[in-house]
matplotlib code that plots the C-alpha trace (Angstrom):
import matplotlib.pyplot as plt

x = [-17.0, -14.0, -13.8, -10.2, -7.7, -5.4, -1.8, -0.5, -3.2, -4.9, -8.2, -11.1, -13.1, -16.4, -17.0, -15.8, -15.3, -11.9, -9.4, -10.3, -8.4, -7.2, -7.5, -8.7, -7.3, -3.9, -4.3, -5.3, -2.3, -2.0, -1.2, 0.6, 0.7, 3.7, 6.6, 5.9, 2.3, -1.0, -1.6, -4.3, -4.8, -8.0, -8.6, -8.0, -4.5, -3.7, -4.5, -1.9, 0.8, 0.4, -0.8, -2.2, 0.1, -2.3, -0.9, -2.3, -1.6, -2.2, -4.3, -7.7, -6.6, -5.8, -3.4, -3.9, -1.5, -0.5, 2.9, 4.8, 3.8, 1.1, 0.1, 0.6, 1.4, -1.1, -2.4, -6.0, -7.0, -9.8, -11.1, -12.5, -15.8, -18.4, -21.0, -19.7, -16.3, -15.1, -12.6, -10.6, -9.3, -8.9, -6.4, -6.8, -6.5, -9.5, -9.0, -10.2, -7.4, -8.2, -12.0, -11.4, -9.1, -11.7, -14.2, -12.2, -11.5, -15.3, -16.2, -17.0, -20.2, -19.0, -16.0, -14.9, -12.3, -10.1, -9.7, -9.9, -6.3, -7.3, -10.7, -8.9, -11.1, -13.8, -16.8, -15.0, -14.4, -18.0, -19.3, -16.9, -17.8, -21.7, -22.7, -21.5, -21.9, -19.1, -18.9, -17.5, -17.7, -19.7, -17.0, -15.2, -18.1, -16.5, -13.4, -15.6, -14.7, -17.0, -20.6, -22.4, -25.4, -23.2, -21.8, -23.2, -22.0, -22.1, -21.8, -20.9, -17.8, -18.5, -20.4, -21.0, -20.6, -21.1, -20.3, -16.9, -16.2, -16.5, -15.5, -14.0, -13.8, -10.7, -10.1, -6.6, -5.2, -8.9, -12.0, -13.5, -10.3, -11.4, -10.1, -11.4, -11.5, -11.5, -12.4, -11.9, -8.9, -6.2, -4.7, -6.1, -7.9, -6.5, -6.8, -6.6, -5.4, -4.5, -2.1, -4.6, -2.0, 1.2, 3.3, 7.0, 10.0, 10.9, 7.8, 7.3, 5.9, 3.1, 2.9, 0.2, 0.5, -1.7, 0.3, 3.0, 4.4, 4.6, 5.5, 2.9, 2.2, -0.8, -1.5, -0.6, -4.5, -5.5, -2.9, -4.3, -8.0, -6.9, -5.0, -8.1, -10.6, -8.9, -7.7, -10.9, -10.6, -8.7, -6.1, -2.8, -2.1, -2.0, -2.1, -0.9, -1.2, 1.7, 3.1, 5.2, 3.7, 2.5, 2.9, 2.6, 2.1, 1.7, 0.2, -2.4, 0.7, 2.4, -0.2, -0.4, 3.3, 3.6, 1.2, 2.9, 6.3, 4.9, 3.1, 6.4, 8.4, 5.9, 5.4, 9.1, 10.2, 6.6]
y = [3.4, 2.4, -0.7, -1.8, -3.3, -6.2, -4.9, -8.4, -9.5, -6.4, -7.6, -5.2, -6.2, -5.2, -1.9, -2.1, 0.8, -0.8, -2.9, -6.8, -9.0, -11.2, -11.8, -15.3, -15.1, -14.5, -17.3, -19.8, -22.0, -20.6, -16.9, -16.0, -13.3, -11.1, -11.5, -8.2, -9.3, -8.4, -4.9, -2.8, 0.2, 2.4, 3.6, 7.2, 6.3, 4.2, 6.9, 9.3, 7.0, 5.0, 5.6, 3.4, 2.7, 2.5, 1.3, -0.4, -4.0, -4.5, -5.3, -4.3, -4.4, -1.7, -2.7, -1.0, -1.8, 0.0, 1.7, 1.4, -2.2, -3.1, -6.4, -9.1, -6.7, -7.9, -5.6, -5.7, -5.8, -3.8, -6.1, -4.3, -5.5, -4.0, -4.7, -6.1, -4.7, -6.5, -5.5, -8.5, -9.2, -6.3, -4.2, -2.4, 1.1, 2.9, 6.3, 9.2, 8.7, 5.0, 5.3, 8.2, 6.1, 3.3, 5.6, 6.9, 3.2, 2.8, 1.7, -1.8, -3.6, -6.2, -7.1, -10.8, -12.1, -15.4, -16.1, -14.8, -13.3, -10.7, -9.8, -6.7, -3.8, -5.2, -3.5, -0.3, -0.7, -1.7, 1.3, 3.7, 2.4, 2.5, -0.4, -3.0, -6.5, -8.7, -12.3, -14.8, -18.6, -19.7, -22.4, -19.4, -17.7, -18.3, -16.2, -12.9, -10.4, -7.9, -9.1, -6.8, -6.9, -6.1, -9.9, -12.3, -16.0, -18.4, -22.2, -25.0, -25.1, -22.1, -18.9, -16.9, -13.0, -12.1, -13.5, -14.5, -13.8, -17.0, -17.6, -21.1, -22.9, -24.9, -25.1, -26.0, -22.9, -22.4, -24.4, -21.8, -20.9, -19.0, -18.1, -15.8, -16.8, -14.2, -15.7, -12.9, -11.5, -11.2, -13.1, -16.3, -15.9, -15.3, -16.8, -14.3, -16.6, -14.5, -17.0, -19.9, -20.6, -18.4, -17.5, -18.5, -16.3, -18.4, -17.1, -20.3, -22.1, -21.8, -23.5, -24.6, -24.3, -24.7, -22.1, -20.0, -18.3, -21.4, -23.8, -26.3, -28.0, -29.4, -33.0, -34.3, -35.2, -31.8, -30.4, -32.8, -31.8, -28.1, -28.8, -30.8, -28.1, -25.6, -28.1, -27.5, -23.6, -21.9, -19.1, -18.0, -15.5, -15.9, -12.9, -13.7, -11.5, -9.2, -6.7, -8.8, -12.1, -12.7, -15.7, -13.7, -16.7, -20.5, -20.2, -23.3, -25.6, -23.9, -24.7, -28.2, -28.8, -27.3, -29.5, -32.6, -31.4, -30.6, -34.0, -35.6, -34.3, -34.7, -38.4, -39.3, -42.0, -42.5]
z = [7.1, 5.1, 2.9, 3.9, 1.6, 2.5, 1.7, 1.0, -1.7, -2.5, -1.7, -0.6, 2.4, 3.3, 5.1, 8.7, 11.5, 12.2, 9.9, 10.1, 12.4, 9.5, 5.6, 5.0, 1.3, 2.8, 5.5, 3.0, 1.9, -1.7, -0.5, 2.7, 5.5, 4.8, 7.4, 9.1, 9.9, 8.5, 7.1, 5.8, 3.9, 2.2, -1.3, -0.3, 1.2, -2.0, -4.2, -2.4, -3.0, -6.1, -9.6, -12.4, -15.7, -18.6, -21.8, -24.6, -25.2, -29.0, -30.7, -29.1, -25.3, -22.8, -19.6, -16.3, -13.7, -10.2, -9.8, -7.5, -7.1, -4.7, -3.5, -6.1, -8.9, -11.6, -14.5, -15.5, -19.2, -21.0, -23.6, -26.6, -28.2, -30.4, -28.0, -24.6, -23.9, -20.6, -17.7, -17.4, -13.6, -11.1, -9.4, -6.3, -7.1, -8.9, -9.9, -12.2, -14.9, -15.3, -15.4, -17.9, -19.9, -20.1, -21.1, -23.8, -24.9, -25.2, -21.7, -20.5, -20.0, -17.4, -15.2, -15.2, -12.9, -13.2, -9.5, -6.0, -5.8, -8.4, -6.8, -5.6, -6.0, -8.0, -6.2, -6.4, -10.2, -10.7, -9.0, -10.9, -14.1, -13.6, -11.7, -14.3, -13.4, -11.9, -13.3, -10.8, -10.8, -8.0, -7.0, -5.4, -3.7, -0.4, -1.2, -1.8, 0.9, 0.0, -1.3, -3.4, -5.6, -8.6, -8.3, -10.9, -9.9, -13.0, -12.9, -15.0, -17.4, -19.7, -19.7, -23.0, -22.1, -25.9, -29.4, -29.3, -25.6, -23.4, -19.9, -19.5, -15.8, -15.9, -11.9, -10.9, -8.9, -7.4, -7.8, -9.9, -12.0, -15.2, -18.3, -21.1, -24.6, -27.4, -30.5, -32.8, -31.7, -34.3, -35.7, -34.7, -31.2, -27.8, -24.2, -21.2, -18.3, -15.4, -13.4, -13.8, -16.5, -15.7, -18.6, -17.7, -18.1, -21.4, -23.0, -25.0, -22.0, -19.3, -15.9, -13.6, -9.7, -6.8, -4.9, -6.7, -3.6, -1.7, -4.6, -4.3, -7.5, -9.0, -9.6, -13.1, -13.6, -12.9, -15.4, -18.1, -17.5, -17.9, -21.1, -22.3, -21.4, -23.8, -26.6, -28.5, -28.7, -31.2, -30.0, -31.2, -28.4, -24.7, -22.3, -18.7, -15.6, -15.8, -18.2, -20.9, -19.8, -23.4, -25.7, -29.0, -31.4, -31.3, -27.8, -28.2, -29.1, -26.2, -23.7, -24.8, -24.8, -21.3, -19.9, -21.4, -19.8, -16.5, -16.3, -17.3, -14.7, -12.0, -13.0, -13.6, -11.2, -9.9]

ax = plt.figure().add_subplot(projection="3d")
ax.plot(x, y, z, "-o")
ax.set_aspect("equal")
plt.show()
């Protein structure tokens, strides 16, 4: 039986003889069902129409994004580490070229994902990469559409993957919204945020939203809490969810400055 992918969000669901009737992730108010209605595809079909773009995101990262754009259009990042390299976030398409590129880069010991919109083909990736564990925050357990023994649910506010690699639960966009801190990333550490913190078009800033496509903001207190959760970490660079969405320097200050601006605008006239 195929494990169908939702065309709108790119999430793979459990094996079924026929496509599911609906995608709960897309029915949630943070996402949407496309105007033409629910649609599904399979991994085999996706391989016929799409390819993965594989490019370095120096220093020490390898980007993987699907072309032409599929679903939300994010790119994954392979994080180099001497003992515990990680695949951060996922795309839907898994193919031999991508798996080979990851192997050439040193492989990965685990997968970690920021939030449910990027679960994508996480189980296919785990299988293709030798059964590596997939780390998800337990607060988002109900959004897992394809349960699998490879999934490792973690709890609390932080989870250490290895020396210098820490998962931080900041919430906001989803209850389990997670970012990854790379302490040793030159020159001064880095944060990988998906769109839990979204890098803006003006790449001096980030933003924080409950729903991006439906324009639902987060409340000021939540944004203050997110900013406080990362304030104690050292990082100069921030990598968002899409190609080029990078704050190359001064990222720590940019997050704090962005949170202050966000709160000021939502609080004006209150």
